[in-house]
N, C-alpha and C positions, 0 to 999 in steps of 0.2 A: 492736580489729582492724578494719581497713577491708575490706569485701567488694567484690570487683570481678567483674563479668560481662564476659567476653571473647566477642565474637560475630564470627566470621570463617569463611568457607568453606574457607580454606586450613589444613589440619591442622597444618602445620609452624609457622605463625604462632601459632595457638592454643596449641600445645604450648610454644613458646618463651616466650610471654607468661605462661602459667600457671606455668612453672618459675621465671621471673624474679620474678614477683609473690609467689609462695609463699616464695622465698628471702629476700625483703625483708619477710616477716612479714604479708603480706596473704592473705586467704582468696579464692581465685580459683575462680569457676564458669565453665564454658564452654558454648558452643552453636555449632552450625554452620549453623543455619537459623532463619528467623523464628519458626516454631512453637515450637521448643525454646527459643529465646531468651525468648519471652514467658512460657512455662511456668516457666522457671528464675527469671526476673525477678519474676514474681508470687509464687513460693514463697519466694524468698530476699531480696527487697527490697534489691538491691545498693546500696552507697553510690555507686559509679561504674560506668558502662558504657563499655567500649571496643568500638566498633562499626565494622565495615567498611562504608563507604558504598556500595561497589560489588559487592554479592553478587548471584549469579544470580537468586535468588527474591525479593529484597527491594530496595527503595530505602531506604537508610539514613536519609535525611531524612524520608521518610514514617513510618518506624518511630519516630523521635524525636517527630515531630509528632502522629501518630495513635495510637500505642500507648503509648509511655513517658510522655509528659506527662500524659495523662488518668489514668494509674495512679499518678501522683506518684512515678515511679521515677527522676526526673532531679533530685532535690533537690540532690545534690552535683555532678552533672555527667555529661557524656558526652564521651568522647574519640573523635574520628572518625579512622579509619584510611582512608587513600586510597593506593592503589597506582597508580603511573603507569609504564608501560613506554615507553621511548623507543627507537626503532629508527633507527640511522644506517647509511647506505650509503656 
């Protein structure tokens, strides 16, 4: 079973991804901030990390480079989530 860590500050996105991943047979762990994400990652050594790059308390690129790579937690990969809001008038 593949383990996936989902990190996002939007509870609805985290919940939807957790439900979908679990329904597809994956074990999904979740976190809403950098501290929790690193604690969960260190404890569970996920196979894949789904990471929001634009969270309020973290820069996703820095987390990958400074936190996940040194801990060898990106062996299988990181999926980056990026939300863009376009406003038209």
